[in-house]
C-alpha positions as protocol buffer text, in pm:
chain_id: "A"
residue {
  index: 1
  type: MET
  ca { x: -355 y: -935 z: 967 }
}
residue {
  index: 2
  type: PRO
  ca { x: -19 y: -1064 z: 927 }
}
residue {
  index: 3
  type: TYR
  ca { x: 196 y: -769 z: 780 }
}
residue {
  index: 4
  type: VAL
  ca { x: 563 y: -751 z: 697 }
}
residue {
  index: 5
  type: ASP
  ca { x: 765 y: -469 z: 926 }
}
residue {
  index: 6
  type: ARG
  ca { x: 1054 y: -268 z: 834 }
}
residue {
  index: 7
  type: GLN
  ca { x: 1311 y: -564 z: 933 }
}
residue {
  index: 8
  type: ASN
  ca { x: 1135 y: -804 z: 693 }
}
residue {
  index: 9
  type: ARG
  ca { x: 961 y: -1008 z: 977 }
}
residue {
  index: 10
  type: ILE
  ca { x: 588 y: -1094 z: 999 }
}
residue {
  index: 11
  type: CYS
  ca { x: 380 y: -940 z: 1286 }
}
residue {
  index: 12
  type: GLY
  ca { x: 67 y: -893 z: 1396 }
}
residue {
  index: 13
  type: PHE
  ca { x: -170 y: -939 z: 1680 }
}
residue {
  index: 14
  type: LEU
  ca { x: -349 y: -1288 z: 1786 }
}
residue {
  index: 15
  type: ASP
  ca { x: -483 y: -1410 z: 2098 }
}
residue {
  index: 16
  type: ILE
  ca { x: -299 y: -1713 z: 2246 }
}
residue {
  index: 17
  type: GLU
  ca { x: -390 y: -1939 z: 2545 }
}
residue {
  index: 18
  type: GLU
  ca { x: -80 y: -1891 z: 2727 }
}
residue {
  index: 19
  type: ASN
  ca { x: -134 y: -2158 z: 2993 }
}
residue {
  index: 20
  type: GLU
  ca { x: -213 y: -2491 z: 2855 }
}
residue {
  index: 21
  type: ASN
  ca { x: -599 y: -2609 z: 2861 }
}
residue {
  index: 22
  type: SER
  ca { x: -686 y: -2281 z: 3079 }
}
residue {
  index: 23
  type: GLY
  ca { x: -941 y: -2153 z: 2797 }
}
residue {
  index: 24
  type: LYS
  ca { x: -840 y: -1797 z: 2857 }
}
residue {
  index: 25
  type: PHE
  ca { x: -690 y: -1627 z: 2581 }
}
residue {
  index: 26
  type: LEU
  ca { x: -475 y: -1309 z: 2596 }
}
residue {
  index: 27
  type: ARG
  ca { x: -403 y: -1037 z: 2354 }
}
residue {
  index: 28
  type: ARG
  ca { x: -26 y: -1081 z: 2203 }
}
residue {
  index: 29
  type: TYR
  ca { x: 200 y: -931 z: 1937 }
}
residue {
  index: 30
  type: PHE
  ca { x: 354 y: -1186 z: 1759 }
}
residue {
  index: 31
  type: ILE
  ca { x: 674 y: -1150 z: 1536 }
}
residue {
  index: 32
  type: LEU
  ca { x: 772 y: -1448 z: 1299 }
}
residue {
  index: 33
  type: ASP
  ca { x: 1114 y: -1410 z: 1201 }
}
residue {
  index: 34
  type: THR
  ca { x: 1270 y: -1679 z: 968 }
}
residue {
  index: 35
  type: ARG
  ca { x: 1641 y: -1552 z: 980 }
}
residue {
  index: 36
  type: GLU
  ca { x: 1639 y: -1598 z: 1360 }
}
residue {
  index: 37
  type: ASP
  ca { x: 1426 y: -1938 z: 1330 }
}
residue {
  index: 38
  type: SER
  ca { x: 1194 y: -1827 z: 1600 }
}
residue {
  index: 39
  type: PHE
  ca { x: 838 y: -1726 z: 1663 }
}
residue {
  index: 40
  type: VAL
  ca { x: 805 y: -1467 z: 1989 }
}
residue {
  index: 41
  type: TRP
  ca { x: 508 y: -1281 z: 2111 }
}
residue {
  index: 42
  type: TYR
  ca { x: 505 y: -958 z: 2324 }
}
residue {
  index: 43
  type: MET
  ca { x: 273 y: -791 z: 2545 }
}
residue {
  index: 44
  type: ASP
  ca { x: 233 y: -533 z: 2283 }
}
residue {
  index: 45
  type: ASN
  ca { x: 412 y: -424 z: 1971 }
}
residue {
  index: 46
  type: PRO
  ca { x: 753 y: -361 z: 2082 }
}
residue {
  index: 47
  type: GLN
  ca { x: 769 y: -31 z: 1942 }
}
residue {
  index: 48
  type: ASN
  ca { x: 535 y: 104 z: 2215 }
}
residue {
  index: 49
  type: LEU
  ca { x: 695 y: -90 z: 2485 }
}
residue {
  index: 50
  type: PRO
  ca { x: 985 y: 31 z: 2748 }
}
residue {
  index: 51
  type: SER
  ca { x: 1321 y: -19 z: 2572 }
}
residue {
  index: 52
  type: GLY
  ca { x: 1447 y: -342 z: 2664 }
}
residue {
  index: 53
  type: SER
  ca { x: 1111 y: -463 z: 2740 }
}
residue {
  index: 54
  type: SER
  ca { x: 1109 y: -878 z: 2744 }
}
residue {
  index: 55
  type: ARG
  ca { x: 917 y: -1085 z: 2507 }
}
residue {
  index: 56
  type: VAL
  ca { x: 649 y: -1295 z: 2705 }
}
residue {
  index: 57
  type: GLY
  ca { x: 677 y: -1616 z: 2495 }
}
residue {
  index: 58
  type: ALA
  ca { x: 882 y: -1766 z: 2223 }
}
residue {
  index: 59
  type: ILE
  ca { x: 949 y: -2108 z: 2011 }
}
residue {
  index: 60
  type: LYS
  ca { x: 1177 y: -2226 z: 1761 }
}
residue {
  index: 61
  type: LEU
  ca { x: 1049 y: -2293 z: 1428 }
}
residue {
  index: 62
  type: THR
  ca { x: 1196 y: -2636 z: 1374 }
}
residue {
  index: 63
  type: TYR
  ca { x: 1009 y: -2753 z: 1735 }
}
residue {
  index: 64
  type: ILE
  ca { x: 652 y: -2699 z: 1518 }
}
residue {
  index: 65
  type: SER
  ca { x: 583 y: -2978 z: 1356 }
}
residue {
  index: 66
  type: LYS
  ca { x: 227 y: -2836 z: 1221 }
}
residue {
  index: 67
  type: VAL
  ca { x: 14 y: -2582 z: 1208 }
}
residue {
  index: 68
  type: SER
  ca { x: -365 y: -2594 z: 1124 }
}
residue {
  index: 69
  type: ASP
  ca { x: -751 y: -2502 z: 1208 }
}
residue {
  index: 70
  type: ALA
  ca { x: -900 y: -2596 z: 1559 }
}
residue {
  index: 71
  type: THR
  ca { x: -1238 y: -2491 z: 1510 }
}
residue {
  index: 72
  type: LYS
  ca { x: -1332 y: -2851 z: 1583 }
}
residue {
  index: 73
  type: LEU
  ca { x: -1106 y: -2910 z: 1864 }
}
residue {
  index: 74
  type: ARG
  ca { x: -1224 y: -2575 z: 2025 }
}
residue {
  index: 75
  type: PRO
  ca { x: -1558 y: -2498 z: 1906 }
}
residue {
  index: 76
  type: LYS
  ca { x: -1617 y: -2212 z: 2173 }
}
residue {
  index: 77
  type: ALA
  ca { x: -1311 y: -2038 z: 2039 }
}
residue {
  index: 78
  type: GLU
  ca { x: -1406 y: -1854 z: 1742 }
}
residue {
  index: 79
  type: PHE
  ca { x: -1111 y: -1830 z: 1436 }
}
residue {
  index: 80
  type: CYS
  ca { x: -896 y: -2062 z: 1684 }
}
residue {
  index: 81
  type: PHE
  ca { x: -601 y: -2275 z: 1500 }
}
residue {
  index: 82
  type: VAL
  ca { x: -325 y: -2520 z: 1676 }
}
residue {
  index: 83
  type: MET
  ca { x: 33 y: -2532 z: 1678 }
}
residue {
  index: 84
  type: ASN
  ca { x: 167 y: -2853 z: 1732 }
}
residue {
  index: 85
  type: ALA
  ca { x: 515 y: -2855 z: 1929 }
}
residue {
  index: 86
  type: GLY
  ca { x: 690 y: -3131 z: 2083 }
}
residue {
  index: 87
  type: MET
  ca { x: 443 y: -3257 z: 2368 }
}
residue {
  index: 88
  type: ARG
  ca { x: 225 y: -2945 z: 2397 }
}
residue {
  index: 89
  type: LYS
  ca { x: -15 y: -2766 z: 2181 }
}
residue {
  index: 90
  type: TYR
  ca { x: -53 y: -2385 z: 2126 }
}
residue {
  index: 91
  type: PHE
  ca { x: -386 y: -2273 z: 2065 }
}
residue {
  index: 92
  type: LEU
  ca { x: -423 y: -1935 z: 1910 }
}
residue {
  index: 93
  type: GLN
  ca { x: -721 y: -1692 z: 1812 }
}
residue {
  index: 94
  type: ALA
  ca { x: -692 y: -1482 z: 1486 }
}
residue {
  index: 95
  type: ASN
  ca { x: -919 y: -1169 z: 1421 }
}
residue {
  index: 96
  type: ASP
  ca { x: -1119 y: -1333 z: 1141 }
}
residue {
  index: 97
  type: GLN
  ca { x: -1125 y: -1611 z: 934 }
}
residue {
  index: 98
  type: GLN
  ca { x: -898 y: -1454 z: 640 }
}
residue {
  index: 99
  type: ASP
  ca { x: -645 y: -1378 z: 941 }
}
residue {
  index: 100
  type: LEU
  ca { x: -694 y: -1732 z: 1026 }
}
residue {
  index: 101
  type: VAL
  ca { x: -621 y: -1875 z: 688 }
}
residue {
  index: 102
  type: GLU
  ca { x: -297 y: -1623 z: 628 }
}
residue {
  index: 103
  type: TRP
  ca { x: -123 y: -1720 z: 975 }
}
residue {
  index: 104
  type: VAL
  ca { x: -173 y: -2081 z: 934 }
}
residue {
  index: 105
  type: ASN
  ca { x: -48 y: -2038 z: 565 }
}
residue {
  index: 106
  type: VAL
  ca { x: 277 y: -1834 z: 660 }
}
residue {
  index: 107
  type: LEU
  ca { x: 358 y: -2068 z: 985 }
}
residue {
  index: 108
  type: ASN
  ca { x: 317 y: -2392 z: 764 }
}
residue {
  index: 109
  type: LYS
  ca { x: 574 y: -2231 z: 484 }
}
residue {
  index: 110
  type: ALA
  ca { x: 810 y: -2130 z: 753 }
}
residue {
  index: 111
  type: ILE
  ca { x: 826 y: -2452 z: 913 }
}
residue {
  index: 112
  type: LYS
  ca { x: 859 y: -2635 z: 605 }
}
residue {
  index: 113
  type: ILE
  ca { x: 1197 y: -2801 z: 523 }
}
residue {
  index: 114
  type: THR
  ca { x: 1226 y: -2930 z: 139 }
}
residue {
  index: 115
  type: VAL
  ca { x: 1411 y: -3240 z: 146 }
}
residue {
  index: 116
  type: PRO
  ca { x: 1624 y: -3254 z: -205 }
}
residue {
  index: 117
  type: LYS
  ca { x: 1509 y: -3606 z: -432 }
}
residue {
  index: 118
  type: GLN
  ca { x: 1778 y: -3827 z: -565 }
}
residue {
  index: 119
  type: SER
  ca { x: 1813 y: -3895 z: -905 }
}
residue {
  index: 120
  type: ASP
  ca { x: 1884 y: -4209 z: -1056 }
}
residue {
  index: 121
  type: SER
  ca { x: 2227 y: -4084 z: -1187 }
}
residue {
  index: 122
  type: GLN
  ca { x: 2336 y: -3906 z: -871 }
}
residue {
  index: 123
  type: PRO
  ca { x: 2523 y: -4097 z: -612 }
}
residue {
  index: 124
  type: HIS
  ca { x: 2423 y: -4057 z: -250 }
}
residue {
  index: 125
  type: SER
  ca { x: 2619 y: -3774 z: -57 }
}
residue {
  index: 126
  type: ASP
  ca { x: 2665 y: -3707 z: 286 }
}
residue {
  index: 127
  type: ASN
  ca { x: 2602 y: -3333 z: 205 }
}
residue {
  index: 128
  type: LEU
  ca { x: 2240 y: -3317 z: 59 }
}
residue {
  index: 129
  type: SER
  ca { x: 2251 y: -2945 z: -27 }
}
residue {
  index: 130
  type: ARG
  ca { x: 2206 y: -2870 z: -403 }
}
residue {
  index: 131
  type: GLN
  ca { x: 2075 y: -2571 z: -584 }
}
residue {
  index: 132
  type: GLY
  ca { x: 1736 y: -2571 z: -663 }
}
residue {
  index: 133
  type: GLU
  ca { x: 1494 y: -2418 z: -904 }
}
residue {
  index: 134
  type: CYS
  ca { x: 1445 y: -2014 z: -902 }
}
residue {
  index: 135
  type: GLY
  ca { x: 1775 y: -1942 z: -722 }
}
residue {
  index: 136
  type: LYS
  ca { x: 1679 y: -2131 z: -387 }
}
residue {
  index: 137
  type: LYS
  ca { x: 1927 y: -2326 z: -203 }
}
residue {
  index: 138
  type: GLN
  ca { x: 1820 y: -2672 z: -49 }
}
residue {
  index: 139
  type: VAL
  ca { x: 1985 y: -2759 z: 289 }
}
residue {
  index: 140
  type: SER
  ca { x: 2137 y: -3024 z: 474 }
}
residue {
  index: 141
  type: TYR
  ca { x: 1936 y: -3181 z: 793 }
}
residue {
  index: 142
  type: ARG
  ca { x: 1934 y: -3359 z: 1085 }
}
residue {
  index: 143
  type: THR
  ca { x: 1691 y: -3551 z: 1285 }
}
residue {
  index: 144
  type: ASP
  ca { x: 1652 y: -3529 z: 1673 }
}
residue {
  index: 145
  type: ILE
  ca { x: 1418 y: -3657 z: 1885 }
}
residue {
  index: 146
  type: VAL
  ca { x: 1234 y: -3421 z: 2138 }
}
residue {
  index: 147
  type: GLY
  ca { x: 997 y: -3507 z: 2354 }
}
residue {
  index: 148
  type: GLY
  ca { x: 917 y: -3824 z: 2176 }
}
residue {
  index: 149
  type: VAL
  ca { x: 862 y: -3604 z: 1853 }
}
residue {
  index: 150
  type: PRO
  ca { x: 1137 y: -3596 z: 1544 }
}
residue {
  index: 151
  type: ILE
  ca { x: 1244 y: -3273 z: 1497 }
}
residue {
  index: 152
  type: ILE
  ca { x: 1398 y: -3167 z: 1177 }
}
residue {
  index: 153
  type: THR
  ca { x: 1687 y: -2902 z: 1221 }
}
residue {
  index: 154
  type: PRO
  ca { x: 1862 y: -2751 z: 933 }
}
residue {
  index: 155
  type: THR
  ca { x: 2246 y: -2735 z: 938 }
}
residue {
  index: 156
  type: GLN
  ca { x: 2266 y: -2433 z: 717 }
}
residue {
  index: 157
  type: LYS
  ca { x: 2037 y: -2087 z: 678 }
}
residue {
  index: 158
  type: GLU
  ca { x: 1806 y: -2143 z: 424 }
}
residue {
  index: 159
  type: GLU
  ca { x: 1828 y: -1895 z: 116 }
}
residue {
  index: 160
  type: VAL
  ca { x: 1443 y: -1740 z: 25 }
}
residue {
  index: 161
  type: ASN
  ca { x: 1392 y: -1689 z: -318 }
}
residue {
  index: 162
  type: ASP
  ca { x: 1157 y: -1427 z: -532 }
}
residue {
  index: 163
  type: CYS
  ca { x: 959 y: -1670 z: -692 }
}
residue {
  index: 164
  type: GLY
  ca { x: 675 y: -1770 z: -459 }
}
residue {
  index: 165
  type: GLU
  ca { x: 861 y: -2069 z: -275 }
}
residue {
  index: 166
  type: GLY
  ca { x: 911 y: -1860 z: 61 }
}
residue {
  index: 167
  type: ILE
  ca { x: 622 y: -1650 z: 254 }
}
residue {
  index: 168
  type: ASP
  ca { x: 449 y: -1433 z: 24 }
}
residue {
  index: 169
  type: ARG
  ca { x: 532 y: -1121 z: 182 }
}
residue {
  index: 170
  type: ASN
  ca { x: 364 y: -911 z: -120 }
}
residue {
  index: 171
  type: HIS
  ca { x: 23 y: -1112 z: -79 }
}
residue {
  index: 172
  type: LEU
  ca { x: 51 y: -986 z: 290 }
}
residue {
  index: 173
  type: LYS
  ca { x: 67 y: -643 z: 229 }
}
residue {
  index: 174
  type: ARG
  ca { x: -209 y: -646 z: -37 }
}
residue {
  index: 175
  type: SER
  ca { x: -442 y: -839 z: 161 }
}
residue {
  index: 176
  type: GLN
  ca { x: -741 y: -655 z: 294 }
}
residue {
  index: 177
  type: SER
  ca { x: -960 y: -652 z: 602 }
}
residue {
  index: 178
  type: HIS
  ca { x: -1193 y: -384 z: 730 }
}
residue {
  index: 179
  type: LEU
  ca { x: -1292 y: -565 z: 1042 }
}
residue {
  index: 180
  type: PRO
  ca { x: -1180 y: -368 z: 1358 }
}
residue {
  index: 181
  type: TYR
  ca { x: -1021 y: -603 z: 1620 }
}
residue {
  index: 182
  type: PHE
  ca { x: -1276 y: -476 z: 1873 }
}
residue {
  index: 183
  type: ALA
  ca { x: -1626 y: -442 z: 1821 }
}
residue {
  index: 184
  type: PRO
  ca { x: -1812 y: -326 z: 2159 }
}
residue {
  index: 185
  type: LYS
  ca { x: -2165 y: -217 z: 2138 }
}
residue {
  index: 186
  type: PRO
  ca { x: -2209 y: 155 z: 2031 }
}
residue {
  index: 187
  type: PRO
  ca { x: -2371 y: 394 z: 2214 }
}
residue {
  index: 188
  type: ALA
  ca { x: -2734 y: 449 z: 2152 }
}
residue {
  index: 189
  type: ASP
  ca { x: -2730 y: 784 z: 2063 }
}
residue {
  index: 190
  type: SER
  ca { x: -2490 y: 780 z: 1767 }
}
residue {
  index: 191
  type: ALA
  ca { x: -2386 y: 561 z: 1486 }
}
residue {
  index: 192
  type: VAL
  ca { x: -2023 y: 436 z: 1509 }
}
residue {
  index: 193
  type: ILE
  ca { x: -1898 y: 420 z: 1204 }
}
residue {
  index: 194
  type: LYS
  ca { x: -1569 y: 244 z: 1306 }
}
residue {
  index: 195
  type: ALA
  ca { x: -1403 y: 155 z: 1615 }
}
residue {
  index: 196
  type: GLY
  ca { x: -1077 y: -22 z: 1750 }
}
residue {
  index: 197
  type: TYR
  ca { x: -753 y: 36 z: 1934 }
}
residue {
  index: 198
  type: CYS
  ca { x: -477 y: 233 z: 1790 }
}
residue {
  index: 199
  type: VAL
  ca { x: -163 y: 388 z: 1939 }
}
residue {
  index: 200
  type: LYS
  ca { x: -126 y: 763 z: 1942 }
}
residue {
  index: 201
  type: GLN
  ca { x: 120 y: 1010 z: 1992 }
}
residue {
  index: 202
  type: GLY
  ca { x: 117 y: 1219 z: 2332 }
}
residue {
  index: 203
  type: ALA
  ca { x: 101 y: 1614 z: 2206 }
}
residue {
  index: 204
  type: VAL
  ca { x: 342 y: 1699 z: 2509 }
}
residue {
  index: 205
  type: MET
  ca { x: 575 y: 1412 z: 2609 }
}
residue {
  index: 206
  type: LYS
  ca { x: 558 y: 1289 z: 2261 }
}
residue {
  index: 207
  type: ASN
  ca { x: 501 y: 913 z: 2406 }
}
residue {
  index: 208
  type: TRP
  ca { x: 307 y: 657 z: 2281 }
}
residue {
  index: 209
  type: LYS
  ca { x: 29 y: 514 z: 2415 }
}
residue {
  index: 210
  type: ARG
  ca { x: -267 y: 285 z: 2315 }
}
residue {
  index: 211
  type: ARG
  ca { x: -625 y: 442 z: 2298 }
}
residue {
  index: 212
  type: TYR
  ca { x: -947 y: 307 z: 2183 }
}
residue {
  index: 213
  type: PHE
  ca { x: -1059 y: 501 z: 1893 }
}
residue {
  index: 214
  type: GLN
  ca { x: -1426 y: 565 z: 1789 }
}
residue {
  index: 215
  type: LEU
  ca { x: -1551 y: 701 z: 1492 }
}
residue {
  index: 216
  type: ASP
  ca { x: -1928 y: 831 z: 1393 }
}
residue {
  index: 217
  type: GLU
  ca { x: -2125 y: 1067 z: 1164 }
}
residue {
  index: 218
  type: ASN
  ca { x: -1960 y: 1408 z: 1337 }
}
residue {
  index: 219
  type: THR
  ca { x: -1679 y: 1316 z: 1525 }
}
residue {
  index: 220
  type: ILE
  ca { x: -1364 y: 1100 z: 1587 }
}
residue {
  index: 221
  type: GLY
  ca { x: -1283 y: 1043 z: 1948 }
}
residue {
  index: 222
  type: TYR
  ca { x: -1024 y: 843 z: 2186 }
}
residue {
  index: 223
  type: PHE
  ca { x: -1099 y: 670 z: 2525 }
}
residue {
  index: 224
  type: LYS
  ca { x: -836 y: 527 z: 2767 }
}
residue {
  index: 225
  type: SER
  ca { x: -999 y: 185 z: 2728 }
}
residue {
  index: 226
  type: GLU
  ca { x: -1328 y: 71 z: 2554 }
}
residue {
  index: 227
  type: LEU
  ca { x: -1494 y: 18 z: 2873 }
}
residue {
  index: 228
  type: GLU
  ca { x: -1450 y: 368 z: 2952 }
}
residue {
  index: 229
  type: LYS
  ca { x: -1760 y: 585 z: 2898 }
}
residue {
  index: 230
  type: GLU
  ca { x: -1615 y: 941 z: 2894 }
}
residue {
  index: 231
  type: PRO
  ca { x: -1382 y: 1004 z: 2625 }
}
residue {
  index: 232
  type: LEU
  ca { x: -1018 y: 1186 z: 2657 }
}
residue {
  index: 233
  type: ARG
  ca { x: -1064 y: 1411 z: 2335 }
}
residue {
  index: 234
  type: VAL
  ca { x: -1330 y: 1431 z: 2063 }
}
residue {
  index: 235
  type: ILE
  ca { x: -1206 y: 1557 z: 1716 }
}
residue {
  index: 236
  type: PRO
  ca { x: -1499 y: 1704 z: 1529 }
}
residue {
  index: 237
  type: LEU
  ca { x: -1479 y: 1598 z: 1159 }
}
residue {
  index: 238
  type: LYS
  ca { x: -1543 y: 1975 z: 1029 }
}
residue {
  index: 239
  type: GLU
  ca { x: -1221 y: 2025 z: 1167 }
}
residue {
  index: 240
  type: VAL
  ca { x: -1024 y: 1787 z: 997 }
}
residue {
  index: 241
  type: HIS
  ca { x: -806 y: 1930 z: 733 }
}
residue {
  index: 242
  type: LYS
  ca { x: -693 y: 1586 z: 595 }
}
residue {
  index: 243
  type: VAL
  ca { x: -610 y: 1210 z: 720 }
}
residue {
  index: 244
  type: GLN
  ca { x: -340 y: 1033 z: 499 }
}
residue {
  index: 245
  type: GLU
  ca { x: -79 y: 781 z: 563 }
}
residue {
  index: 246
  type: CYS
  ca { x: 208 y: 962 z: 751 }
}
residue {
  index: 247
  type: LYS
  ca { x: 517 y: 1086 z: 501 }
}
residue {
  index: 248
  type: GLN
  ca { x: 743 y: 1066 z: 809 }
}
residue {
  index: 249
  type: SER
  ca { x: 699 y: 720 z: 945 }
}
residue {
  index: 250
  type: ASP
  ca { x: 1062 y: 640 z: 831 }
}
residue {
  index: 251
  type: ILE
  ca { x: 1168 y: 911 z: 1068 }
}
residue {
  index: 252
  type: MET
  ca { x: 952 y: 815 z: 1313 }
}
residue {
  index: 253
  type: MET
  ca { x: 1053 y: 452 z: 1296 }
}
residue {
  index: 254
  type: ARG
  ca { x: 688 y: 346 z: 1310 }
}
residue {
  index: 255
  type: ASP
  ca { x: 504 y: 99 z: 1075 }
}
residue {
  index: 256
  type: ASN
  ca { x: 117 y: 144 z: 968 }
}
residue {
  index: 257
  type: LEU
  ca { x: 144 y: 536 z: 1098 }
}
residue {
  index: 258
  type: PHE
  ca { x: -104 y: 780 z: 969 }
}
residue {
  index: 259
  type: GLU
  ca { x: -186 y: 1139 z: 1027 }
}
residue {
  index: 260
  type: ILE
  ca { x: -517 y: 1334 z: 1134 }
}
residue {
  index: 261
  type: VAL
  ca { x: -454 y: 1681 z: 1032 }
}
residue {
  index: 262
  type: THR
  ca { x: -635 y: 1972 z: 1172 }
}
residue {
  index: 263
  type: SER
  ca { x: -497 y: 2331 z: 1204 }
}
residue {
  index: 264
  type: SER
  ca { x: -377 y: 2320 z: 1525 }
}
residue {
  index: 265
  type: ARG
  ca { x: -252 y: 1991 z: 1559 }
}
residue {
  index: 266
  type: THR
  ca { x: -123 y: 1677 z: 1374 }
}
residue {
  index: 267
  type: PHE
  ca { x: -250 y: 1350 z: 1534 }
}
residue {
  index: 268
  type: TYR
  ca { x: -15 y: 1068 z: 1478 }
}
residue {
  index: 269
  type: VAL
  ca { x: -176 y: 753 z: 1489 }
}
residue {
  index: 270
  type: GLN
  ca { x: -26 y: 398 z: 1440 }
}
residue {
  index: 271
  type: ALA
  ca { x: -257 y: 95 z: 1347 }
}
residue {
  index: 272
  type: ASP
  ca { x: -225 y: -271 z: 1421 }
}
residue {
  index: 273
  type: SER
  ca { x: -183 y: -341 z: 1027 }
}
residue {
  index: 274
  type: PRO
  ca { x: -167 y: -194 z: 733 }
}
residue {
  index: 275
  type: GLU
  ca { x: -496 y: -281 z: 630 }
}
residue {
  index: 276
  type: GLU
  ca { x: -633 y: -103 z: 966 }
}
residue {
  index: 277
  type: MET
  ca { x: -465 y: 185 z: 866 }
}
residue {
  index: 278
  type: HIS
  ca { x: -596 y: 202 z: 512 }
}
residue {
  index: 279
  type: SER
  ca { x: -954 y: 112 z: 671 }
}
residue {
  index: 280
  type: TRP
  ca { x: -936 y: 387 z: 900 }
}
residue {
  index: 281
  type: ILE
  ca { x: -777 y: 617 z: 645 }
}
residue {
  index: 282
  type: LYS
  ca { x: -1083 y: 539 z: 429 }
}
residue {
  index: 283
  type: ALA
  ca { x: -1357 y: 575 z: 709 }
}
residue {
  index: 284
  type: VAL
  ca { x: -1238 y: 885 z: 845 }
}
residue {
  index: 285
  type: SER
  ca { x: -1241 y: 1010 z: 514 }
}
residue {
  index: 286
  type: GLY
  ca { x: -1572 y: 874 z: 399 }
}
residue {
  index: 287
  type: ALA
  ca { x: -1704 y: 1023 z: 666 }
}
residue {
  index: 288
  type: ILE
  ca { x: -1589 y: 1378 z: 604 }
}
residue {
  index: 289
  type: VAL
  ca { x: -1750 y: 1387 z: 248 }
}
residue {
  index: 290
  type: ALA
  ca { x: -2041 y: 1243 z: 389 }
}
residue {
  index: 291
  type: GLN
  ca { x: -2077 y: 1510 z: 641 }
}
residue {
  index: 292
  type: ARG
  ca { x: -1984 y: 1792 z: 412 }
}
residue {
  index: 293
  type: GLY
  ca { x: -2193 y: 1672 z: 124 }
}
residue {
  index: 294
  type: PRO
  ca { x: -2100 y: 1663 z: -262 }
}
residue {
  index: 295
  type: GLY
  ca { x: -2140 y: 2004 z: -322 }
}
residue {
  index: 296
  type: ARG
  ca { x: -1939 y: 2154 z: -67 }
}
residue {
  index: 297
  type: SER
  ca { x: -1547 y: 2160 z: -74 }
}
residue {
  index: 298
  type: ALA
  ca { x: -1341 y: 2165 z: 260 }
}
residue {
  index: 299
  type: SER
  ca { x: -1196 y: 2506 z: 112 }
}
residue {
  index: 300
  type: SER
  ca { x: -1564 y: 2662 z: 93 }
}
residue {
  index: 301
  type: MET
  ca { x: -1670 y: 2518 z: 444 }
}
residue {
  index: 302
  type: ARG
  ca { x: -1311 y: 2687 z: 589 }
}
residue {
  index: 303
  type: GLN
  ca { x: -1410 y: 2978 z: 435 }
}
residue {
  index: 304
  type: ALA
  ca { x: -1758 y: 2998 z: 585 }
}
residue {
  index: 305
  type: ARG
  ca { x: -1640 y: 2891 z: 914 }
}
residue {
  index: 306
  type: ARG
  ca { x: -1373 y: 3172 z: 925 }
}
residue {
  index: 307
  type: LEU
  ca { x: -1647 y: 3446 z: 847 }
}
residue {
  index: 308
  type: SER
  ca { x: -1928 y: 3298 z: 1078 }
}
residue {
  index: 309
  type: ASN
  ca { x: -1651 y: 3213 z: 1377 }
}
residue {
  index: 310
  type: PRO
  ca { x: -1362 y: 3460 z: 1443 }
}
residue {
  index: 311
  type: CYS
  ca { x: -1244 y: 3284 z: 1743 }
}
residue {
  index: 312
  type: ILE
  ca { x: -1031 y: 3003 z: 1579 }
}
residue {
  index: 313
  type: GLN
  ca { x: -1052 y: 2781 z: 1913 }
}
residue {
  index: 314
  type: ARG
  ca { x: -1312 y: 2725 z: 2207 }
}
residue {
  index: 315
  type: TYR
  ca { x: -1298 y: 2544 z: 2500 }
}
residue {
  index: 316
  type: THR
  ca { x: -1571 y: 2272 z: 2508 }
}
residue {
  index: 317
  type: SER
  ca { x: -1707 y: 2070 z: 2837 }
}
residue {
  index: 318
  type: ARG
  ca { x: -1747 y: 1732 z: 2665 }
}
residue {
  index: 319
  type: THR
  ca { x: -1376 y: 1690 z: 2627 }
}
residue {
  index: 320
  type: GLY
  ca { x: -1212 y: 1947 z: 2839 }
}
residue {
  index: 321
  type: GLU
  ca { x: -976 y: 2019 z: 2567 }
}
residue {
  index: 322
  type: CYS
  ca { x: -976 y: 2276 z: 2315 }
}
residue {
  index: 323
  type: GLY
  ca { x: -1175 y: 2212 z: 1983 }
}
residue {
  index: 324
  type: THR
  ca { x: -973 y: 2340 z: 1690 }
}
residue {
  index: 325
  type: TYR
  ca { x: -1106 y: 2571 z: 1381 }
}
residue {
  index: 326
  type: VAL
  ca { x: -995 y: 2423 z: 1048 }
}
residue {
  index: 327
  type: GLY
  ca { x: -789 y: 2648 z: 817 }
}
residue {
  index: 328
  type: SER
  ca { x: -473 y: 2627 z: 660 }
}
residue {
  index: 329
  type: HIS
  ca { x: -212 y: 2529 z: 921 }
}
residue {
  index: 330
  type: ALA
  ca { x: 92 y: 2614 z: 779 }
}
residue {
  index: 331
  type: ASN
  ca { x: 160 y: 2905 z: 1009 }
}
residue {
  index: 332
  type: VAL
  ca { x: -21 y: 2779 z: 1306 }
}
residue {
  index: 333
  type: PRO
  ca { x: 225 y: 2594 z: 1550 }
}
residue {
  index: 334
  type: SER
  ca { x: 127 y: 2239 z: 1648 }
}
residue {
  index: 335
  type: TYR
  ca { x: 132 y: 2128 z: 2028 }
}
């Protein structure tokens, strides 16, 4: 789902047909920046790329004449929409129907230019700028021909108001979608509650890598990719102290960041959108409650495990890493 980042830009993942008429869609991270009059895309969220990584593609908003649903044009491409830009059509795929509608709406609002109406008593002027309603200033413009298509270009930047004429950023923040971006077939021996790609921070190097997360009734694990059969690590839900939105997201300069807290380590995980972040928090929290049962609190379970298992950590052959015992993590160093 498109969301507003800390730089007030609209961002999100989409699949794009980069080579025209190839039929091959590639997943890219898009940034709609109305202040820079641009719609750009990268291999991944720039926060997760090496410093100085170049963008994959870009297009000026003034070159886009229309954005619309392309279901009939590309019936085999699910949730497909098209951007008409000069002599070329850019086909993109959203994650679901709601995602499609929101991207089409925000893009059309971004490329929309309002031409001021002339009243009968107002003489014609070369400068068509005037003060509009709600403090929004309409702008003068010029018309150019690019690739045989009329392109309307503003001659000064447009001021965005707070009364709904610009892009409805608050609506984007509130929109909810609990569908994962990827939904491969779950293993036959477990019931997968939620699965999808997120970015996590490493324990030693503190670098950020994209991993495929999978939540079932008893564990949450992550894989190098959705094609891998063996997880890099499995975290038993009984060892999770809490899962919540990260309070240090501003310090880490990461959007959509949440944390999975155990007694020995806090896992920092970045979702692709605010909706996905809240969906993961809700799913993991719900699985923990379902596992522990309504009559058993987290403190009582930790007390029982403390009495029954004095060894805080044990080595598990399944993950190749240390499993963790859930207790108070205030005095236990993280790794």
